C-alpha positions in Angstrom: -6.3 -14.1 30.9 -5.2 -10.4 30.8 -5.1 -10.4 26.8 -8.5 -8.7 26.5 -7.1 -5.8 28.8 -4.0 -5.6 26.7 -6.0 -5.4 23.5 -8.1 -2.6 24.9 -5.0 -0.7 26.2 -3.5 -0.9 22.7 -6.7 0.3 21.1 -6.6 3.2 23.4 -2.9 3.9 22.5 -1.6 3.0 26.1 1.3 1.0 24.7 3.6 1.3 27.7 0.9 -0.2 30.1 0.0 -3.1 27.5 3.8 -3.9 27.3 4.1 -3.9 31.1 1.3 -6.4 31.4 2.7 -8.6 28.7 6.2 -8.6 30.3 4.6 -9.8 33.6 3.6 -13.0 31.9 6.1 -15.9 32.7 8.2 -16.9 29.9 7.1 -20.6 29.7 3.5 -19.4 29.7 3.8 -17.3 26.6 1.4 -18.5 23.8 0.6 -17.4 20.3 -1.7 -14.6 21.5 1.1 -13.3 23.7 3.5 -13.1 20.8 0.8 -11.4 18.7 0.1 -8.8 21.2 3.9 -8.2 21.8 4.3 -7.8 18.2 1.4 -5.3 18.2 3.1 -3.4 21.0 6.5 -3.4 19.0 4.7 -2.3 15.9 3.1 0.7 17.8 6.5 1.5 19.0 7.8 1.6 15.5 10.1 -1.3 16.1 9.2 -3.2 12.7 12.0 -5.9 13.1 10.8 -6.9 16.5 7.1 -6.8 15.5 8.1 -9.1 12.6 9.8 -11.5 14.8 6.9 -11.7 17.3 4.2 -11.8 14.6 6.2 -14.6 12.8 6.3 -16.6 16.3 2.6 -16.3 16.7 2.0 -17.7 13.2 4.4 -20.5 13.9 2.5 -21.4 17.0 -1.0 -21.0 15.4 -0.7 -21.2 11.7 -4.4 -21.2 11.1 -5.1 -17.8 12.9 -5.9 -15.3 10.1 -5.4 -12.2 12.5 -1.8 -13.4 13.3 -1.2 -14.1 9.5 -2.6 -10.8 8.4 -0.3 -8.8 11.0 2.7 -10.8 9.7 2.0 -10.3 6.2 1.5 -6.6 6.6 4.8 -6.1 8.6 6.6 -8.4 6.0 5.2 -6.1 3.1 6.5 -3.1 4.9 9.9 -4.6 5.5 10.2 -5.5 1.9 9.5 -1.9 0.8 6.1 -2.5 -0.9 4.0 -5.4 -1.7 6.8 -7.9 -1.4 6.6 -11.2 -3.0 7.7 -14.7 -2.7 11.3 -15.3 -1.6 12.2 -18.9 -1.5 15.5 -18.0 0.4 13.5 -16.7 3.4 12.2 -19.5 5.4 9.6 -17.3 6.9 8.1 -16.9 3.4 7.7 -20.4 2.7 4.4 -20.8 4.4 2.4 -21.0 1.3 -1.1 -19.2 1.2 -4.0 -19.9 -1.2 -5.5 -16.8 -2.9 -8.4 -17.1 -0.5 -6.0 -17.0 2.5 -4.2 -14.0 1.1 -7.5 -12.1 0.7 -8.7 -13.1 4.0 -5.2 -11.8 5.5 -5.7 -8.5 3.7 -9.2 -8.1 5.1 -8.0 -8.9 8.7 -5.0 -6.5 8.3 -7.4 -3.7 7.3 -9.4 -4.6 10.5 -6.4 -4.7 12.5 -5.4 -1.3 11.4 -8.9 0.0 12.3 -8.7 -1.6 15.7 -5.5 0.1 16.4 -6.6 3.5 15.6 -5.1 3.8 12.1 -6.7 4.5 9.0 -4.9 2.1 6.4 
């Protein structure tokens, strides 16, 4: 797996090289981690819509992963212009989270920001 290398490149800010590695993964081999990392690449490039789609796909593939949920929730919050909220018309928001899961996601999002070289 080249995913640890991609994570390291993202932490160092080498988004282009990380994206090249991810693009080299055959389409039918792309798992939840791939979509999460591609979402991270898109987010670092400022492409929030694409990041949102990739993080959502990672969450769909591995709904129990708090790192993926934290990233998805953070982008969702940004897209909604603040803290967001429950929107039953949006199928991506119908995941349902307990207060504990929400707290976990916020902690993970903070860690993700720190790992990506940002201070949230």
